[in-house]
C-alpha positions as CSV (number, residue, x, y, z in Angstrom):
1,M,47.3,61.6,12.5
2,R,44.3,61.4,10.3
3,A,44.6,59.6,7.0
4,S,43.5,62.7,5.0
5,A,46.2,64.8,6.7
6,A,48.9,62.2,6.1
7,L,47.9,61.9,2.4
8,R,47.2,65.6,1.9
9,R,43.8,64.8,0.4
10,P,40.2,65.8,1.4
11,S,38.7,63.4,3.9
12,S,35.8,62.6,1.5
13,A,38.4,61.4,-1.1
14,V,40.1,59.2,1.4
15,Q,36.8,57.7,2.6
16,K,35.7,57.1,-1.0
17,K,39.0,55.3,-1.9
18,A,38.7,53.2,1.3
19,R,35.2,52.1,0.3
20,D,36.4,51.4,-3.3
21,L,39.1,49.1,-1.8
22,E,36.4,47.5,0.4
23,K,38.3,48.7,3.5
24,P,35.8,51.2,5.0
25,L,37.2,53.4,7.7
26,P,35.6,53.1,11.2
27,K,33.1,55.8,12.2
28,V,34.7,58.8,14.1
29,R,32.4,58.6,17.0
30,K,33.1,54.9,17.6
31,V,36.9,55.4,17.3
32,R,36.7,58.3,19.9
33,A,34.5,56.2,22.2
34,D,37.0,53.3,22.0
35,L,39.9,55.6,22.7
36,R,38.1,57.1,25.7
37,A,37.3,53.6,27.0
38,T,41.0,52.6,26.9
39,G,42.1,55.8,28.5
40,A,44.1,57.0,25.4
41,L,41.8,60.0,25.0
42,E,40.7,62.2,27.8
43,E,37.1,63.4,28.2
44,K,36.4,67.0,27.3
45,R,36.3,69.3,30.3
46,K,33.8,72.0,30.6
């Protein structure tokens, strides 16, 4: 579950607070690539 969905806040607000706390969230593309590499996320099928 996304942090913004869990906190019921806009994603920009969650990212701003994370930066303020010096705990930046990882980039979405990197997270998805890592999940695909571990097999936790399947590739999109065309």
